[in-house]
N, C-alpha and C positions, 0 to 999 in steps of 0.2 A: 475554571471552565466547568460546566455541567458535564457530568459523566455521559449522559446521552449524546451530547454533541461531540464529546471526544471519542466515543466509540464509532459514532457515525463518520466522522472524519477520517478515523484510523481504518476503518474499513474500506474507505475510497482508496486510501494510500496502499493498503495491504493489497487491494486488487489490482492496482496500477503496478506495484512492484512485482507481482507474480506474472503480470503480461510481460513486464520487462525480463524477468528471469526466463520466460519461454524463448523470447527472441535472444537472449545472452545466456544461454545454459551453463557456459563455463563459469558464471558468478556463483552458482549453487554450491560448488565444490569446496570453497574455503568456509562456508557456513557450517558450524559443528552440528553433528546430529543432536536433535533434542533442544538446540538453541532456540530462544524466542527473538523474532527479528522485529525490531522497533525503528519506525521511519521517523527521522527528525526533520521536519520540513522547515527551511530557512524563512519560506515566505509567510509563515504563520507562526509568529512568536509566541503565541498563547498555548497551541497545541505543542510547539517545540518544548516548552517548560514543562507542560504537564506529561509529555513523554519522557523527558529526562528525569523527572520525578518517579515515573513508572520504572525506568531502568535501575534507578538507585534503589527501589523497593525489590525488585527482582534479584538484583546483585546482593541485597541484604540477606535475601532467602537462599542465597547460594545457587541461584538458577543461572545457566549460560545465557547470555545476551549478546546479540549483534546489533550495533546501530548503523542505520543507513542515513547518510546525510544527503540530502536533496534540495536543490536551489528553488525548484519549483515543478509543477507538473505542466507537461506540454497541452496546449489547448486540444479538446476533445474534437476529432475529425467527424464523428458523427457515423451514420450507418453507412455500409458499404455498398449495398445494391445502387446502381445507376438505372434512373428510369424504369422502375419495375412495372410489368404490365400484368393485371389480374385478368385470367381468363376462366370463367366457370366451366368445369368439366363435367358437371352433372346438376340437375335441377332437383 
């Protein structure tokens, strides 16, 4: 997998995981301070394998690592405003 693709996909996973943590703050506590969190997506075998290799590299460097296994991401809901109306307030 190209590094640029890997980084891009991991940024999406990281952003979604942070959103999940905001909704489920109790999951933050078991993550050791200073640990690198790596998401292992089961629906993307290539990224899953690349992230396993990244975990192994970090472990060899002695870094604390936590892996998060996820089956998939839920579909995006889209923006939340319902039928917004724009009104000019000055010209």
